[in-house]
Structures are given as structure tokens and as C-alpha cells.
N, CA, C, O and the ligand as a Tripos MOL2 file, in Angstrom:
@<TRIPOS>MOLECULE
protein
  297   295    75     0     0
PROTEIN
NO_CHARGES

@<TRIPOS>ATOM
      1 N           0.2010   13.1670   -7.4940 N.3       1 MET1
      2 CA          0.9590   12.3640   -6.5090 C.3       1 MET1
      3 C           0.2560   11.0440   -6.1930 C.2       1 MET1
      4 O          -0.8350   10.7690   -6.6920 O.2       1 MET1
      5 N           0.8970   10.2450   -5.3620 N.am      2 GLN2
      6 CA          0.3230    8.9590   -5.0000 C.3       2 GLN2
      7 C          -0.6710    9.0980   -3.8520 C.2       2 GLN2
      8 O          -0.6700   10.0850   -3.1160 O.2       2 GLN2
      9 N          -1.5040    8.0960   -3.7240 N.am      3 GLU3
     10 CA         -2.5100    8.1310   -2.6690 C.3       3 GLU3
     11 C          -1.9440    7.5320   -1.3930 C.2       3 GLU3
     12 O          -2.3950    6.4950   -0.9070 O.2       3 GLU3
     13 N          -0.9590    8.2090   -0.8800 N.am      4 ILE4
     14 CA         -0.3350    7.7070    0.3460 C.3       4 ILE4
     15 C          -0.5570    8.7210    1.4560 C.2       4 ILE4
     16 O          -0.3930    9.9280    1.2750 O.2       4 ILE4
     17 N          -0.9300    8.1990    2.5880 N.am      5 GLN5
     18 CA         -1.1590    9.0520    3.7430 C.3       5 GLN5
     19 C          -0.2020    8.6690    4.8580 C.2       5 GLN5
     20 O           0.2400    7.5240    4.9550 O.2       5 GLN5
     21 N           0.1020    9.6270    5.6780 N.am      6 CYS6
     22 CA          0.8950    9.3430    6.8650 C.3       6 CYS6
     23 C           0.0430    8.5010    7.8190 C.2       6 CYS6
     24 O          -1.0800    8.8830    8.1460 O.2       6 CYS6
     25 N           0.5810    7.3410    8.2720 N.am      7 PRO7
     26 CA         -0.2080    6.4910    9.1820 C.3       7 PRO7
     27 C          -0.4010    7.1250   10.5510 C.2       7 PRO7
     28 O          -1.2200    6.6710   11.3510 O.2       7 PRO7
     29 N           0.3460    8.1570   10.8030 N.am      8 LYS8
     30 CA          0.2870    8.7810   12.1220 C.3       8 LYS8
     31 C          -0.7110    9.9400   12.1590 C.2       8 LYS8
     32 O          -1.5370   10.0370   13.0660 O.2       8 LYS8
     33 N          -0.6160   10.8200   11.1500 N.am      9 CYS9
     34 CA         -1.4750   11.9980   11.1870 C.3       9 CYS9
     35 C          -2.3860   12.1170    9.9570 C.2       9 CYS9
     36 O          -3.1050   13.1050    9.8060 O.2       9 CYS9
     37 N          -2.3500   11.0940    9.0720 N.am     10 SER10
     38 CA         -3.2020   11.0640    7.8790 C.3      10 SER10
     39 C          -2.9510   12.2210    6.9150 C.2      10 SER10
     40 O          -3.7920   12.5300    6.0700 O.2      10 SER10
     41 N          -1.8090   12.8450    7.0460 N.am     11 ASN11
     42 CA         -1.4410   13.9110    6.1310 C.3      11 ASN11
     43 C          -1.0080   13.3130    4.7990 C.2      11 ASN11
     44 O          -0.3690   12.2620    4.7670 O.2      11 ASN11
     45 N          -1.3520   13.9770    3.7040 N.am     12 GLU12
     46 CA         -0.9680   13.4610    2.3890 C.3      12 GLU12
     47 C           0.2590   14.1710    1.8410 C.2      12 GLU12
     48 O           0.6810   13.9200    0.7120 O.2      12 GLU12
     49 N           0.8090   15.0280    2.6190 N.am     13 ASN13
     50 CA          2.0090   15.7610    2.2170 C.3      13 ASN13
     51 C           3.2390   14.9140    2.5490 C.2      13 ASN13
     52 O           3.9200   15.1270    3.5520 O.2      13 ASN13
     53 N           3.4960   13.9390    1.6610 N.am     14 ILE14
     54 CA          4.5250   12.9310    1.9080 C.3      14 ILE14
     55 C           5.6640   13.1080    0.9250 C.2      14 ILE14
     56 O           5.4340   13.4230   -0.2430 O.2      14 ILE14
     57 N           6.8750   12.9100    1.3780 N.am     15 SER15
     58 CA          8.0060   12.9210    0.4650 C.3      15 SER15
     59 C           8.7290   11.5810    0.5310 C.2      15 SER15
     60 O           8.7880   10.9420    1.5810 O.2      15 SER15
     61 N           9.2770   11.1690   -0.6080 N.am     16 LYS16
     62 CA         10.0190    9.9110   -0.6410 C.3      16 LYS16
     63 C          11.3580   10.1050    0.0420 C.2      16 LYS16
     64 O          11.9800   11.1600   -0.0750 O.2      16 LYS16
     65 N          11.7970    9.0800    0.7540 N.am     17 SER17
     66 CA         13.1090    9.1880    1.3840 C.3      17 SER17
     67 C          13.8900    7.9060    1.2150 C.2      17 SER17
     68 O          14.4510    7.3700    2.1700 O.2      17 SER17
     69 N          13.9200    7.4190   -0.0210 N.am     18 GLY18
     70 CA         14.7450    6.2540   -0.3330 C.3      18 GLY18
     71 C          14.0070    4.9380   -0.2560 C.2      18 GLY18
     72 O          12.8450    4.8800    0.1450 O.2      18 GLY18
     73 N          14.7080    3.8710   -0.6500 N.am     19 ILE19
     74 CA         14.1280    2.5310   -0.6320 C.3      19 ILE19
     75 C          14.9560    1.6590    0.2950 C.2      19 ILE19
     76 O          16.1790    1.5980    0.1750 O.2      19 ILE19
     77 N          14.2910    0.9900    1.2110 N.am     20 ILE20
     78 CA         14.9770    0.1300    2.1680 C.3      20 ILE20
     79 C          14.4240   -1.2820    2.0560 C.2      20 ILE20
     80 O          13.2250   -1.5060    2.2210 O.2      20 ILE20
     81 N          15.3050   -2.2240    1.7760 N.am     21 SER21
     82 CA         14.9850   -3.6440    1.5780 C.3      21 SER21
     83 C          13.7000   -3.8450    0.7680 C.2      21 SER21
     84 O          12.7640   -4.5170    1.2010 O.2      21 SER21
     85 N          13.6920   -3.2450   -0.4030 N.am     22 GLY22
     86 CA         12.5930   -3.4330   -1.3440 C.3      22 GLY22
     87 C          11.3490   -2.6320   -1.0280 C.2      22 GLY22
     88 O          10.3470   -2.7280   -1.7350 O.2      22 GLY22
     89 N          11.4070   -1.8590    0.0100 N.am     23 ARG23
     90 CA         10.2370   -1.0590    0.3670 C.3      23 ARG23
     91 C          10.5320    0.4200    0.1650 C.2      23 ARG23
     92 O          11.5930    0.9220    0.5370 O.2      23 ARG23
     93 N           9.5730    1.0940   -0.4300 N.am     24 GLN24
     94 CA          9.7010    2.5400   -0.5760 C.3      24 GLN24
     95 C           9.5070    3.1870    0.7840 C.2      24 GLN24
     96 O           8.5360    2.9220    1.4930 O.2      24 GLN24
     97 N          10.4490    4.0340    1.1190 N.am     25 ARG25
     98 CA         10.3560    4.7010    2.4130 C.3      25 ARG25
     99 C           9.8270    6.1150    2.2060 C.2      25 ARG25
    100 O          10.2070    6.7960    1.2540 O.2      25 ARG25
    101 N           8.9660    6.5390    3.0850 N.am     26 TYR26
    102 CA          8.3740    7.8650    2.9800 C.3      26 TYR26
    103 C           8.5630    8.6440    4.2660 C.2      26 TYR26
    104 O           8.7460    8.0940    5.3520 O.2      26 TYR26
    105 N           8.5080    9.9420    4.0890 N.am     27 LYS27
    106 CA          8.6000   10.7990    5.2560 C.3      27 LYS27
    107 C           7.4390   11.7910    5.2080 C.2      27 LYS27
    108 O           7.1880   12.4370    4.1900 O.2      27 LYS27
    109 N           6.7570   11.8890    6.3090 N.am     28 CYS28
    110 CA          5.6450   12.8310    6.4010 C.3      28 CYS28
    111 C           6.2100   14.2340    6.6230 C.2      28 CYS28
    112 O           7.0030   14.4690    7.5350 O.2      28 CYS28
    113 N           5.7770   15.1630    5.7600 N.am     29 LYS29
    114 CA          6.2940   16.5220    5.8880 C.3      29 LYS29
    115 C           5.6190   17.2730    7.0310 C.2      29 LYS29
    116 O           6.0870   18.3260    7.4650 O.2      29 LYS29
    117 N           4.5370   16.7240    7.4980 N.am     30 ASN30
    118 CA          3.7840   17.3770    8.5570 C.3      30 ASN30
    119 C           4.3440   17.0650    9.9420 C.2      30 ASN30
    120 O           4.5840   17.9670   10.7440 O.2      30 ASN30
    121 N           4.5500   15.7590   10.2150 N.am     31 CYS31
    122 CA          5.0120   15.3790   11.5500 C.3      31 CYS31
    123 C           6.3870   14.7120   11.5300 C.2      31 CYS31
    124 O           6.8740   14.2420   12.5580 O.2      31 CYS31
    125 N           7.0140   14.6760   10.3320 N.am     32 ASN32
    126 CA          8.3500   14.0910   10.1750 C.3      32 ASN32
    127 C           8.4110   12.6090   10.5200 C.2      32 ASN32
    128 O           9.4790   12.0920   10.8460 O.2      32 ASN32
    129 N           7.2930   11.9360   10.4510 N.am     33 TYR33
    130 CA          7.2410   10.5100   10.7490 C.3      33 TYR33
    131 C           7.7120    9.7170    9.5290 C.2      33 TYR33
    132 O           7.2680    9.9730    8.4100 O.2      33 TYR33
    133 N           8.6000    8.7650    9.7440 N.am     34 HIS34
    134 CA          9.0900    7.9110    8.6650 C.3      34 HIS34
    135 C           8.2950    6.6120    8.6420 C.2      34 HIS34
    136 O           8.0260    6.0160    9.6850 O.2      34 HIS34
    137 N           7.9300    6.1880    7.4550 N.am     35 PHE35
    138 CA          7.2390    4.9040    7.3370 C.3      35 PHE35
    139 C           7.5160    4.3350    5.9590 C.2      35 PHE35
    140 O           7.9170    5.0600    5.0480 O.2      35 PHE35
    141 N           7.3040    3.0440    5.8100 N.am     36 SER36
    142 CA          7.5450    2.3970    4.5250 C.3      36 SER36
    143 C           6.2970    1.6820    4.0540 C.2      36 SER36
    144 O           5.4630    1.2490    4.8490 O.2      36 SER36
    145 N           6.1920    1.5710    2.7490 N.am     37 VAL37
    146 CA          5.0330    0.9210    2.1380 C.3      37 VAL37
    147 C           5.5510   -0.2050    1.2540 C.2      37 VAL37
    148 O           6.4960   -0.0170    0.4870 O.2      37 VAL37
    149 N           4.9390   -1.3570    1.3610 N.am     38 ALA38
    150 CA          5.3540   -2.4940    0.5400 C.3      38 ALA38
    151 C           5.1670   -2.1600   -0.9320 C.2      38 ALA38
    152 O           4.1690   -1.5530   -1.3190 O.2      38 ALA38
    153 N           6.1260   -2.5580   -1.7420 N.am     39 LYS39
    154 CA          6.0280   -2.2880   -3.1670 C.3      39 LYS39
    155 C           4.8930   -3.1040   -3.7750 C.2      39 LYS39
    156 O           4.5200   -4.1630   -3.2690 O.2      39 LYS39
    157 N           4.3580   -2.5840   -4.8690 N.am     40 LEU40
    158 CA          3.2560   -3.2590   -5.5400 C.3      40 LEU40
    159 C           3.6690   -4.6710   -5.9490 C.2      40 LEU40
    160 O           4.8230   -4.9200   -6.2980 O.2      40 LEU40
    161 N           2.7250   -5.5680   -5.9000 N.am     41 GLY41
    162 CA          3.0210   -6.9600   -6.2140 C.3      41 GLY41
    163 C           1.8160   -7.7970   -5.8420 C.2      41 GLY41
    164 O           1.3190   -8.5920   -6.6400 O.2      41 GLY41
    165 N           1.3590   -7.6070   -4.6250 N.am     42 LYS42
    166 CA          0.1530   -8.2890   -4.1750 C.3      42 LYS42
    167 C          -1.0610   -7.7780   -4.9340 C.2      42 LYS42
    168 O          -2.0170   -8.5170   -5.1690 O.2      42 LYS42
    169 N          -1.0130   -6.5140   -5.3130 N.am     43 SER43
    170 CA         -2.1540   -5.9230   -5.9890 C.3      43 SER43
    171 C          -2.3420   -6.5070   -7.3840 C.2      43 SER43
    172 O          -3.4320   -6.4210   -7.9500 O.2      43 SER43
    173 N          -1.2870   -7.1000   -7.9440 N.am     44 ILE44
    174 CA         -1.4100   -7.7470   -9.2500 C.3      44 ILE44
    175 C          -2.3050   -8.9740   -9.1160 C.2      44 ILE44
    176 O          -3.1420   -9.2370   -9.9790 O.2      44 ILE44
    177 N          -2.1240   -9.7220   -8.0310 N.am     45 ASP45
    178 CA         -2.9730  -10.8780   -7.7770 C.3      45 ASP45
    179 C          -4.4300  -10.4500   -7.6840 C.2      45 ASP45
    180 O          -5.3280  -11.1030   -8.2160 O.2      45 ASP45
    181 N          -4.6390   -9.3310   -6.9920 N.am     46 LYS46
    182 CA         -5.9840   -8.7990   -6.8280 C.3      46 LYS46
    183 C          -6.5710   -8.4260   -8.1860 C.2      46 LYS46
    184 O          -7.7580   -8.6310   -8.4440 O.2      46 LYS46
    185 N          -5.7190   -7.8770   -9.0470 N.am     47 TYR47
    186 CA         -6.1520   -7.5040  -10.3820 C.3      47 TYR47
    187 C          -6.6500   -8.7240  -11.1410 C.2      47 TYR47
    188 O          -7.6780   -8.6650  -11.8150 O.2      47 TYR47
    189 N          -5.9260   -9.8230  -11.0340 N.am     48 TYR48
    190 CA         -6.3240  -11.0330  -11.7410 C.3      48 TYR48
    191 C          -7.6230  -11.5990  -11.2030 C.2      48 TYR48
    192 O          -8.4530  -12.1040  -11.9600 O.2      48 TYR48
    193 N          -7.7940  -11.5140   -9.9010 N.am     49 VAL49
    194 CA         -9.0280  -12.0160   -9.2840 C.3      49 VAL49
    195 C         -10.2200  -11.2140   -9.7820 C.2      49 VAL49
    196 O         -11.2610  -11.7780  -10.1200 O.2      49 VAL49
    197 N         -10.0640   -9.8970   -9.8250 N.am     50 ILE50
    198 CA        -11.1350   -9.0290  -10.2910 C.3      50 ILE50
    199 C         -11.4130   -9.2900  -11.7710 C.2      50 ILE50
    200 O         -12.5680   -9.3690  -12.1920 O.2      50 ILE50
    201 N         -10.3500   -9.4220  -12.5460 N.am     51 LYS51
    202 CA        -10.4800   -9.7020  -13.9740 C.3      51 LYS51
    203 C         -11.2140  -11.0180  -14.1850 C.2      51 LYS51
    204 O         -12.0890  -11.1190  -15.0460 O.2      51 LYS51
    205 N         -10.8570  -12.0170  -13.4020 N.am     52 ALA52
    206 CA        -11.4830  -13.3270  -13.5100 C.3      52 ALA52
    207 C         -12.9680  -13.2400  -13.1670 C.2      52 ALA52
    208 O         -13.8020  -13.8610  -13.8250 O.2      52 ALA52
    209 N         -13.2870  -12.4770  -12.1490 N.am     53 LEU53
    210 CA        -14.6780  -12.2910  -11.7430 C.3      53 LEU53
    211 C         -15.4790  -11.6170  -12.8460 C.2      53 LEU53
    212 O         -16.6130  -12.0000  -13.1330 O.2      53 LEU53
    213 N         -14.8660  -10.5970  -13.4650 N.am     54 GLN54
    214 CA        -15.5420   -9.8810  -14.5390 C.3      54 GLN54
    215 C         -15.8450  -10.8300  -15.6910 C.2      54 GLN54
    216 O         -16.9520  -10.8220  -16.2300 O.2      54 GLN54
    217 N         -14.8730  -11.6410  -16.0660 N.am     55 LEU55
    218 CA        -15.0470  -12.6020  -17.1520 C.3      55 LEU55
    219 C         -16.1180  -13.6210  -16.7910 C.2      55 LEU55
    220 O         -16.9320  -14.0110  -17.6280 O.2      55 LEU55
    221 N         -16.1030  -14.0440  -15.5290 N.am     56 TYR56
    222 CA        -17.0710  -15.0260  -15.0420 C.3      56 TYR56
    223 C         -18.4870  -14.4700  -15.1460 C.2      56 TYR56
    224 O         -19.4180  -15.1680  -15.5450 O.2      56 TYR56
    225 N         -18.6300  -13.1890  -14.7750 N.am     57 LEU57
    226 CA        -19.9340  -12.5340  -14.8220 C.3      57 LEU57
    227 C         -20.4090  -12.3350  -16.2560 C.2      57 LEU57
    228 O         -21.6060  -12.2120  -16.5170 O.2      57 LEU57
    229 N         -19.4510  -12.3040  -17.1810 N.am     58 GLU58
    230 CA        -19.8150  -12.1730  -18.5890 C.3      58 GLU58
    231 C         -20.1830  -13.5130  -19.2000 C.2      58 GLU58
    232 O         -20.4800  -13.6000  -20.3910 O.2      58 GLU58
    233 N         -20.1620  -14.5390  -18.3960 N.am     59 GLY59
    234 CA        -20.6260  -15.8370  -18.8510 C.3      59 GLY59
    235 C         -19.5450  -16.7390  -19.4130 C.2      59 GLY59
    236 O         -19.8280  -17.7740  -20.0170 O.2      59 GLY59
    237 N         -18.3070  -16.3320  -19.2070 N.am     60 ILE60
    238 CA        -17.2030  -17.1600  -19.6870 C.3      60 ILE60
    239 C         -16.9090  -18.2280  -18.6490 C.2      60 ILE60
    240 O         -16.8800  -17.9530  -17.4500 O.2      60 ILE60
    241 N         -16.6930  -19.4400  -19.1150 N.am     61 SER61
    242 CA        -16.4630  -20.5390  -18.1870 C.3      61 SER61
    243 C         -15.1190  -20.4030  -17.4780 C.2      61 SER61
    244 O         -14.1870  -19.7850  -17.9930 O.2      61 SER61
    245 N         -15.0400  -20.9890  -16.2930 N.am     62 LEU62
    246 CA        -13.8100  -20.9120  -15.5050 C.3      62 LEU62
    247 C         -12.6170  -21.4440  -16.2900 C.2      62 LEU62
    248 O         -11.5070  -20.9190  -16.1980 O.2      62 LEU62
    249 N         -12.8720  -22.4990  -17.0640 N.am     63 ARG63
    250 CA        -11.8170  -23.0830  -17.8720 C.3      63 ARG63
    251 C         -11.2590  -22.0610  -18.8630 C.2      63 ARG63
    252 O         -10.0490  -21.9560  -19.0590 O.2      63 ARG63
    253 N         -12.1730  -21.3130  -19.4810 N.am     64 GLU64
    254 CA        -11.7790  -20.2750  -20.4360 C.3      64 GLU64
    255 C         -11.0170  -19.1550  -19.7390 C.2      64 GLU64
    256 O         -10.0170  -18.6530  -20.2520 O.2      64 GLU64
    257 N         -11.5020  -18.7740  -18.5660 N.am     65 ILE65
    258 CA        -10.8560  -17.6970  -17.7980 C.3      65 ILE65
    259 C          -9.4180  -18.0860  -17.4650 C.2      65 ILE65
    260 O          -8.4910  -17.2880  -17.6050 O.2      65 ILE65
    261 N          -9.2570  -19.3280  -17.0250 N.am     66 GLU66
    262 CA         -7.9080  -19.8070  -16.7030 C.3      66 GLU66
    263 C          -7.0040  -19.7280  -17.9190 C.2      66 GLU66
    264 O          -5.8230  -19.3950  -17.8210 O.2      66 GLU66
    265 N          -7.5890  -20.0430  -19.0730 N.am     67 ARG67
    266 CA         -6.8030  -20.0110  -20.3030 C.3      67 ARG67
    267 C          -6.4240  -18.5720  -20.6520 C.2      67 ARG67
    268 O          -5.2860  -18.2910  -21.0280 O.2      67 ARG67
    269 N          -7.4080  -17.6530  -20.5190 N.am     68 ILE68
    270 CA         -7.1840  -16.2550  -20.8680 C.3      68 ILE68
    271 C          -6.1600  -15.6170  -19.9380 C.2      68 ILE68
    272 O          -5.2190  -14.9650  -20.3900 O.2      68 ILE68
    273 N          -6.3480  -15.8090  -18.6430 N.am     69 ILE69
    274 CA         -5.4870  -15.1650  -17.6660 C.3      69 ILE69
    275 C          -4.1700  -15.9040  -17.4810 C.2      69 ILE69
    276 O          -3.1390  -15.2970  -17.1880 O.2      69 ILE69
    277 N          -4.2150  -17.2050  -17.6520 N.am     70 GLY70
    278 CA         -2.9900  -17.9790  -17.5550 C.3      70 GLY70
    279 C          -2.6510  -18.4010  -16.1360 C.2      70 GLY70
    280 O          -1.4890  -18.6350  -15.8050 O.2      70 GLY70
    281 N          -3.6740  -18.4940  -15.3060 N.am     71 VAL71
    282 CA         -3.4610  -19.0060  -13.9550 C.3      71 VAL71
    283 C          -4.4110  -20.1540  -13.6810 C.2      71 VAL71
    284 O          -5.5020  -20.2120  -14.2490 O.2      71 VAL71
    285 N          -4.0080  -21.0560  -12.8230 N.am     72 SER72
    286 CA         -4.9080  -22.1260  -12.4320 C.3      72 SER72
    287 C          -5.7360  -21.6510  -11.2570 C.2      72 SER72
    288 O          -5.4940  -20.5940  -10.6760 O.2      72 SER72
    289 N          -6.6980  -22.4500  -10.9350 N.am     73 HIS73
    290 CA         -7.7470  -22.1280   -9.9600 C.3      73 HIS73
    291 C          -7.4890  -20.9390   -9.0140 C.2      73 HIS73
    292 O          -6.5500  -20.9220   -8.2180 O.2      73 HIS73
    293 N          -8.3590  -19.9770   -9.1510 N.am     74 VAL74
    294 CA         -8.2290  -18.7820   -8.3190 C.3      74 VAL74
    295 C          -9.0350  -18.9170   -7.0480 C.2      74 VAL74
    296 O          -9.0450  -18.0030   -6.2240 O.2      74 VAL74
    297 ZN          2.4320   12.6490    9.6980 Zn       75 ZN75
@<TRIPOS>BOND
     1     1     2 1
     2     2     3 1
     3     3     4 2
     4     3     5 am
     5     5     6 1
     6     6     7 1
     7     7     8 2
     8     7     9 am
     9     9    10 1
    10    10    11 1
    11    11    12 2
    12    11    13 am
    13    13    14 1
    14    14    15 1
    15    15    16 2
    16    15    17 am
    17    17    18 1
    18    18    19 1
    19    19    20 2
    20    19    21 am
    21    21    22 1
    22    22    23 1
    23    23    24 2
    24    23    25 am
    25    25    26 1
    26    26    27 1
    27    27    28 2
    28    27    29 am
    29    29    30 1
    30    30    31 1
    31    31    32 2
    32    31    33 am
    33    33    34 1
    34    34    35 1
    35    35    36 2
    36    35    37 am
    37    37    38 1
    38    38    39 1
    39    39    40 2
    40    39    41 am
    41    41    42 1
    42    42    43 1
    43    43    44 2
    44    43    45 am
    45    45    46 1
    46    46    47 1
    47    47    48 2
    48    47    49 am
    49    49    50 1
    50    50    51 1
    51    51    52 2
    52    51    53 am
    53    53    54 1
    54    54    55 1
    55    55    56 2
    56    55    57 am
    57    57    58 1
    58    58    59 1
    59    59    60 2
    60    59    61 am
    61    61    62 1
    62    62    63 1
    63    63    64 2
    64    63    65 am
    65    65    66 1
    66    66    67 1
    67    67    68 2
    68    67    69 am
    69    69    70 1
    70    70    71 1
    71    71    72 2
    72    71    73 am
    73    73    74 1
    74    74    75 1
    75    75    76 2
    76    75    77 am
    77    77    78 1
    78    78    79 1
    79    79    80 2
    80    79    81 am
    81    81    82 1
    82    82    83 1
    83    83    84 2
    84    83    85 am
    85    85    86 1
    86    86    87 1
    87    87    88 2
    88    87    89 am
    89    89    90 1
    90    90    91 1
    91    91    92 2
    92    91    93 am
    93    93    94 1
    94    94    95 1
    95    95    96 2
    96    95    97 am
    97    97    98 1
    98    98    99 1
    99    99   100 2
   100    99   101 am
   101   101   102 1
   102   102   103 1
   103   103   104 2
   104   103   105 am
   105   105   106 1
   106   106   107 1
   107   107   108 2
   108   107   109 am
   109   109   110 1
   110   110   111 1
   111   111   112 2
   112   111   113 am
   113   113   114 1
   114   114   115 1
   115   115   116 2
   116   115   117 am
   117   117   118 1
   118   118   119 1
   119   119   120 2
   120   119   121 am
   121   121   122 1
   122   122   123 1
   123   123   124 2
   124   123   125 am
   125   125   126 1
   126   126   127 1
   127   127   128 2
   128   127   129 am
   129   129   130 1
   130   130   131 1
   131   131   132 2
   132   131   133 am
   133   133   134 1
   134   134   135 1
   135   135   136 2
   136   135   137 am
   137   137   138 1
   138   138   139 1
   139   139   140 2
   140   139   141 am
   141   141   142 1
   142   142   143 1
   143   143   144 2
   144   143   145 am
   145   145   146 1
   146   146   147 1
   147   147   148 2
   148   147   149 am
   149   149   150 1
   150   150   151 1
   151   151   152 2
   152   151   153 am
   153   153   154 1
   154   154   155 1
   155   155   156 2
   156   155   157 am
   157   157   158 1
   158   158   159 1
   159   159   160 2
   160   159   161 am
   161   161   162 1
   162   162   163 1
   163   163   164 2
   164   163   165 am
   165   165   166 1
   166   166   167 1
   167   167   168 2
   168   167   169 am
   169   169   170 1
   170   170   171 1
   171   171   172 2
   172   171   173 am
   173   173   174 1
   174   174   175 1
   175   175   176 2
   176   175   177 am
   177   177   178 1
   178   178   179 1
   179   179   180 2
   180   179   181 am
   181   181   182 1
   182   182   183 1
   183   183   184 2
   184   183   185 am
   185   185   186 1
   186   186   187 1
   187   187   188 2
   188   187   189 am
   189   189   190 1
   190   190   191 1
   191   191   192 2
   192   191   193 am
   193   193   194 1
   194   194   195 1
   195   195   196 2
   196   195   197 am
   197   197   198 1
   198   198   199 1
   199   199   200 2
   200   199   201 am
   201   201   202 1
   202   202   203 1
   203   203   204 2
   204   203   205 am
   205   205   206 1
   206   206   207 1
   207   207   208 2
   208   207   209 am
   209   209   210 1
   210   210   211 1
   211   211   212 2
   212   211   213 am
   213   213   214 1
   214   214   215 1
   215   215   216 2
   216   215   217 am
   217   217   218 1
   218   218   219 1
   219   219   220 2
   220   219   221 am
   221   221   222 1
   222   222   223 1
   223   223   224 2
   224   223   225 am
   225   225   226 1
   226   226   227 1
   227   227   228 2
   228   227   229 am
   229   229   230 1
   230   230   231 1
   231   231   232 2
   232   231   233 am
   233   233   234 1
   234   234   235 1
   235   235   236 2
   236   235   237 am
   237   237   238 1
   238   238   239 1
   239   239   240 2
   240   239   241 am
   241   241   242 1
   242   242   243 1
   243   243   244 2
   244   243   245 am
   245   245   246 1
   246   246   247 1
   247   247   248 2
   248   247   249 am
   249   249   250 1
   250   250   251 1
   251   251   252 2
   252   251   253 am
   253   253   254 1
   254   254   255 1
   255   255   256 2
   256   255   257 am
   257   257   258 1
   258   258   259 1
   259   259   260 2
   260   259   261 am
   261   261   262 1
   262   262   263 1
   263   263   264 2
   264   263   265 am
   265   265   266 1
   266   266   267 1
   267   267   268 2
   268   267   269 am
   269   269   270 1
   270   270   271 1
   271   271   272 2
   272   271   273 am
   273   273   274 1
   274   274   275 1
   275   275   276 2
   276   275   277 am
   277   277   278 1
   278   278   279 1
   279   279   280 2
   280   279   281 am
   281   281   282 1
   282   282   283 1
   283   283   284 2
   284   283   285 am
   285   285   286 1
   286   286   287 1
   287   287   288 2
   288   287   289 am
   289   289   290 1
   290   290   291 1
   291   291   292 2
   292   291   293 am
   293   293   294 1
   294   294   295 1
   295   295   296 2
@<TRIPOS>SUBSTRUCTURE
     1 MET1         2 RESIDUE 1 A MET
     2 GLN2         6 RESIDUE 1 A GLN
     3 GLU3        10 RESIDUE 1 A GLU
     4 ILE4        14 RESIDUE 1 A ILE
     5 GLN5        18 RESIDUE 1 A GLN
     6 CYS6        22 RESIDUE 1 A CYS
     7 PRO7        26 RESIDUE 1 A PRO
     8 LYS8        30 RESIDUE 1 A LYS
     9 CYS9        34 RESIDUE 1 A CYS
    10 SER10       38 RESIDUE 1 A SER
    11 ASN11       42 RESIDUE 1 A ASN
    12 GLU12       46 RESIDUE 1 A GLU
    13 ASN13       50 RESIDUE 1 A ASN
    14 ILE14       54 RESIDUE 1 A ILE
    15 SER15       58 RESIDUE 1 A SER
    16 LYS16       62 RESIDUE 1 A LYS
    17 SER17       66 RESIDUE 1 A SER
    18 GLY18       70 RESIDUE 1 A GLY
    19 ILE19       74 RESIDUE 1 A ILE
    20 ILE20       78 RESIDUE 1 A ILE
    21 SER21       82 RESIDUE 1 A SER
    22 GLY22       86 RESIDUE 1 A GLY
    23 ARG23       90 RESIDUE 1 A ARG
    24 GLN24       94 RESIDUE 1 A GLN
    25 ARG25       98 RESIDUE 1 A ARG
    26 TYR26      102 RESIDUE 1 A TYR
    27 LYS27      106 RESIDUE 1 A LYS
    28 CYS28      110 RESIDUE 1 A CYS
    29 LYS29      114 RESIDUE 1 A LYS
    30 ASN30      118 RESIDUE 1 A ASN
    31 CYS31      122 RESIDUE 1 A CYS
    32 ASN32      126 RESIDUE 1 A ASN
    33 TYR33      130 RESIDUE 1 A TYR
    34 HIS34      134 RESIDUE 1 A HIS
    35 PHE35      138 RESIDUE 1 A PHE
    36 SER36      142 RESIDUE 1 A SER
    37 VAL37      146 RESIDUE 1 A VAL
    38 ALA38      150 RESIDUE 1 A ALA
    39 LYS39      154 RESIDUE 1 A LYS
    40 LEU40      158 RESIDUE 1 A LEU
    41 GLY41      162 RESIDUE 1 A GLY
    42 LYS42      166 RESIDUE 1 A LYS
    43 SER43      170 RESIDUE 1 A SER
    44 ILE44      174 RESIDUE 1 A ILE
    45 ASP45      178 RESIDUE 1 A ASP
    46 LYS46      182 RESIDUE 1 A LYS
    47 TYR47      186 RESIDUE 1 A TYR
    48 TYR48      190 RESIDUE 1 A TYR
    49 VAL49      194 RESIDUE 1 A VAL
    50 ILE50      198 RESIDUE 1 A ILE
    51 LYS51      202 RESIDUE 1 A LYS
    52 ALA52      206 RESIDUE 1 A ALA
    53 LEU53      210 RESIDUE 1 A LEU
    54 GLN54      214 RESIDUE 1 A GLN
    55 LEU55      218 RESIDUE 1 A LEU
    56 TYR56      222 RESIDUE 1 A TYR
    57 LEU57      226 RESIDUE 1 A LEU
    58 GLU58      230 RESIDUE 1 A GLU
    59 GLY59      234 RESIDUE 1 A GLY
    60 ILE60      238 RESIDUE 1 A ILE
    61 SER61      242 RESIDUE 1 A SER
    62 LEU62      246 RESIDUE 1 A LEU
    63 ARG63      250 RESIDUE 1 A ARG
    64 GLU64      254 RESIDUE 1 A GLU
    65 ILE65      258 RESIDUE 1 A ILE
    66 GLU66      262 RESIDUE 1 A GLU
    67 ARG67      266 RESIDUE 1 A ARG
    68 ILE68      270 RESIDUE 1 A ILE
    69 ILE69      274 RESIDUE 1 A ILE
    70 GLY70      278 RESIDUE 1 A GLY
    71 VAL71      282 RESIDUE 1 A VAL
    72 SER72      286 RESIDUE 1 A SER
    73 HIS73      290 RESIDUE 1 A HIS
    74 VAL74      294 RESIDUE 1 A VAL
    75 ZN75       297 GROUP 0 **** ****
């Protein structure tokens, strides 16, 4: 399963209960609390930042990193 916890009781026994305005909605099976989690998207940016850092640490120039990843200044 996914690493999602109920924000109310920190229970991991969560069930999906549909998607509302682009957000996955979840229901806690423990306390019946409904909550939604933003869909992945921001984490892709984070992935690129980490990737860029790894390349940088390997001695690749920023110019090269930009070329490899395909983004301008991070
Ligand atoms: Zn709960």
C-alpha cells in the first residue's frame, strides 16, 4: 500500500474514496476521517533537484546538468 497516514489519528489503514478536483480523497478506516492528498507533481521537481545535485557532486558542470536534465537554472 501507499505511505499515507490519517492526519487525525496517524492510522495507516486508509481506503480510497474517490477523486475530488484533482485530489485523491481518502478515508481513514479507524476514525472515519476524510482527507485528501495532492496528486504527485511537485515531487517531480524535487526529483530533478536531487538528480541535479547528484550530477553536480559527480563533478559535472551546471551547464552539462542543465543539458542532461533539460531545465534551466535550478
Ligand atoms: Zn484516522
